[in-house]
ROTIBA-717231 format. One record per residue: residue in three letters; x, y, z of N, C-alpha, C in turn. Coordinates in pm, whole numbers, plus 50000, padded with zeros to 5 digits. Example, Ala and Ser with C-alpha at 12.3 -4.5 7.8 and 13.67 -1.06 7.14 Angstrom:
# residues 2
ALA513194943150780512304955050780513204967050780
SER512854977550708513674989450714512905000350787
This chain:
# residues 183
UNK080799501069275082179498669241082409483569234
UNK083089479069128083429464969113084479461369216
UNK084239450569289085169446369394085909433369360
UNK085359425369269085989412569237085519407669101
UNK086449402069023086119395768896086819382268893
UNK086049371868866086609358368859086149351668730
UNK087029343068678086669334568565086689320268619
UNK085559313468610085459299768660085069290468546
UNK085349277768563084999267768462083489267068446
UNK083059265768323081649264068295081359249368273
UNK080479246668180080209232668146081409227068072
UNK081579214168080082739207768018082659209267866
UNK083589216967811083689218867667084989212567624
UNK084899202567541086129196467491086469202867358
UNK087549210367357088039216367234088599205167147
UNK089379196467209089929184567145089779173167245
UNK089209162167202089059150767291090389143467305
UNK090519136167413091719128067434091879117967320
UNK090789111867279090849101967170091359108267040
UNK090889120167009091319126966886092789131066896
UNK093209135767013094619139467031095509127267016
UNK095109116067072095899103767060095979099366914
UNK094899100766842094909097266699095869106466624
UNK095819119366656096729129066593098189125766625
UNK098429121066746099789117666789100209103666741
UNK099299096666675099529082866628099829073266743
UNK099029074666848099119065966965097899056866966
UNK098109044266983096999034666987096039038367100
UNK094759037067074093739040267174093889031467298
UNK094379019367280094519010067393095699013567484
UNK096629021967436097769026167518097319037767607
UNK097199035367736096629045367827097649050667928
UNK098899046267920099899050168018100119065368026
UNK099949072267915100219086667913098959095167895
UNK097809089367917096549096767898096479109267984
UNK096899108368110096849120168197097799131068148
UNK098959127068098099929136668044099369143467919
UNK098799135667830098229141167706097069150467739
UNK096249146867837095139155667877095679168867932
UNK096769168268009097399180568058097889189167941
UNK098449182767839098899190067720097709196667649
UNK096599189467640095409195167576094949207467654
UNK094849206167785094409217467869095339229467855
UNK096649226867855097619237767841097559243867701
UNK097349235567601097269240667463096059249667444
UNK094949246267507093749254767499094049268467563
UNK094709268467677095069280967744096009289167655
UNK096989282567593097899289667503097149295767385
UNK096219288267328095429293467216094559305267260
UNK093959304167379093149315267432094009327567454
UNK095199325667507096109337067527096459343667394
UNK096689335567293097069340967163095929349067101
UNK094709343867108093589351067045092999361967134
UNK093479362567258092979372267357091479370467380
UNK091079357967389089669354767411089519341267477
UNK088279337167493087979324367558087409314667457
UNK087969302767456087499292267365086559283167442
UNK087029277667551086229268467632085159276167709
UNK084089269267743082979275067817083419278767959
UNK083129291168000083489296068132082409305568182
UNK082509309068308081649319268367082519330568419
UNK082139342668385082789354568439081859359868548
UNK082389361068670081579365468783082099378968830
UNK081229388868822081589402568862080799405968988
UNK081529409369095080879413569220081109428569237
UNK080089435269290080219449669311079409454069432
UNK079689466269475079019471769593077619476969561
UNK077299477869433075979482669392075789480969243
UNK074639484869194074369484269051075109495368980
UNK075879491968880076529502068796075749502568666
UNK075329514368627074529515768506075139525968413
UNK075829521768308075979507968263077159501168333
UNK077109487968336078239479868382078999475968256
UNK080179481768239080989479468119082099469668153
UNK082309459868065083369449968086083919445467952
UNK085139440067956085779435167835086049420267848
UNK085549412867752085759398467745085289394167607
UNK085799382967559085409378167427085449362967426
UNK084499356567366083159361167330082179359267445
UNK081089366667442080039365667543078889357567484
UNK078449347567560077289339667517075999345767571
UNK075979348167702074749353267763075009357767906
UNK074049365067959074049368368101073329356768170
UNK074019349868259073409338568330072469343668438
UNK072939353368518072079358868623072669371768678
UNK071799379768735072199391468813071469390068946
UNK072249388169052071669386669185072099398369273
UNK071309400869378071619412369465071029409969603
UNK071609417269698071089417169835070399430469857
UNK069069430169859068299442369874068349447170019
UNK068419460270032068429466370165067169462370241
UNK067349457670364066219453970448065789439370434
UNK066459431770348066109417570329067369409070346
UNK067199397070396068329387970419068679379670296
UNK067659375170223067869365870112068339373069986
UNK069199366169913069659371269784068529370269683
UNK068349380569601067279380769502067909380869362
UNK067119376569265067559376369125066789386769047
UNK067519395068974066899405268890066339398468766
UNK065099401568733064449395668617065179399968489
UNK065329390668396066059393368271065419404468189
UNK064149407168209063489417968135063909431868186
UNK064629432268298065039444868359066379450268308
UNK067049442768221068349447268170068559442468027
UNK069529448667962069869444967825071389444667814
UNK071899435267735073329434067709073609440167572
UNK074499449967568074889456467442076339453667412
UNK076639451367285078009449867239078489463467191
UNK079549468567252080069481667213081209480267112
UNK082019470067128083059466267032083099451067033
UNK084059445166962084169430566960084439424767098
UNK085119432467183085479427467315084879435367430
UNK084199445967400083669454767505082149454067506
UNK081599451167624080159449567640079669458367753
UNK078359461067752077749469067859076389463167893
UNK076149462068023074819458268071074139471268114
UNK072989473768055072239485768088070909481668152
UNK070589488468261069359485468333068259494668283
UNK067049489368272065939496768211065159505268310
UNK064989500568432064109507168528064879511268654
UNK064159516968748064749520468876065179507668947
UNK066369507969000066929496169066066739496969216
UNK066619485469281066439485469427067709490069498
UNK067529495569617068679498769702069239485769755
UNK070569485069761071209472669805071929474769938
UNK072219463570003072939463870130074349469270110
UNK074929474270217076299479370215077249467570237
UNK077659461370125078569449970132079329448969999
UNK080469442570001081319441969881080689433669769
UNK079809424469804079169415869705077659418269698
UNK077269430769706075839434069705075189429969573
UNK075949430869463075439427069331076429417269270
UNK075919406169217076759396269149076189393969010
UNK077029396368909076649394168770077429382068720
UNK076719372068669077359360068615077119359768464
UNK078219359368389078179360168244078789347368187
UNK078079340868097078599328768032079419333167911
UNK080689328867908081589332667800082199320267736
UNK082779322067619083379311067545082699309767410
UNK083279301467326082749299867191081569290267189
UNK080559293867112079379285167096079789271867033
UNK080539272766925081059260966858082549263166836
UNK083299252466843084739253366824085039251666675
UNK085589261966615085939261366473087049251166451
UNK086999244466338087999234166307089429239466308
UNK089689251666257091079256566264091579258166409
UNK090699261666501091109262966641091449249166697
UNK090599239366671090879225766718092179220566657
UNK092399223366530093639218766465094849225666527
UNK094749238466556095859245566621096159239566757
UNK095119236366833095319229966964096009216566947
UNK095619208766847096269195766825097739197466786
UNK098049207666707099449210166671100269214066794
UNK099679221966882100379225867005100589213567094
UNK099579204967104099689192667183100799183967127
UNK100839182366995101879174066933103259179666961
UNK103389192766956104679199066985105099196567129
UNK104159197867221104459195367363104829180667386
UNK104139171767318104369157467336105739153367280
UNK106069158667163107329154967098108539161667161
UNK108379174267201109509181867259109129185967399
UNK109529177967493109129180167632110029189667708
UNK111019194967641111909204567708111449218867678
UNK112049228267744111739242367723112309246767589
UNK111659256467527112149261667399111719276067384
UNK112359282867291112099297067271110739299267206
UNK110449292467097109209293967024108109286067094
UNK107069292867140106009285967213104889281167120
UNK104549288967020103529284966924104169283866786
UNK103879273166718104429271366583103789281266487
UNK104439283366375103909292166273102569287166223
UNK102439274066208101159268366161100049270966262
UNK100329269366391099319272066494098889286666491
UNK099859295566481099529309866476098699313166353
UNK099039307066240098279309666117096839304966130
UNK096639293566196095289288466216094479297066313
UNK095149302666414094469310566518094289325266481
UNK095129330466392095129344866361093769350566326
UNK092929343766246091609349766213090699351666335
UNK090989344866444090159345666564090739355266668
UNK091889360866638092579369966732091829383266738
UNK091589387866859090909400666879091859410066954
UNK091999421866903092929431566961092239441367050
């Protein structure tokens, strides 16, 4: 039984660099007074874009903990890059072990639904909530230019209009992101 699912930051993936955002905003590179604010806008814009497309743009790790091996282990996330590792605490041993990659296969069932299937007999695991930990690398391999442009439009909107408003994503941003939206 799955006991915990977490999404953690992966390697630093810049969807839009601070320098590019400043250029888009027509701010001189030498003006650094608002760099932290603009970086916050970039980070928030990426989250807004991810929410809109119902997927992950930036590199992240999805960590699934369970009380044992589930065969198949079915999960929904988009997009999946690879299985980083499957570790487990074998019954009768103290140290955590890593399951060899040749012992399992990752199958795509739909655009957002995946399954890990184990090939052979699996070891018995200790009775604990985190007996098996599956780490999956998620996010886009390359950031498509329309996604980066949508993020820059969202950043510009946040920078220019710092108050609350009804419309959160502009029509142009939605149009740029729509082809990447997964239902």
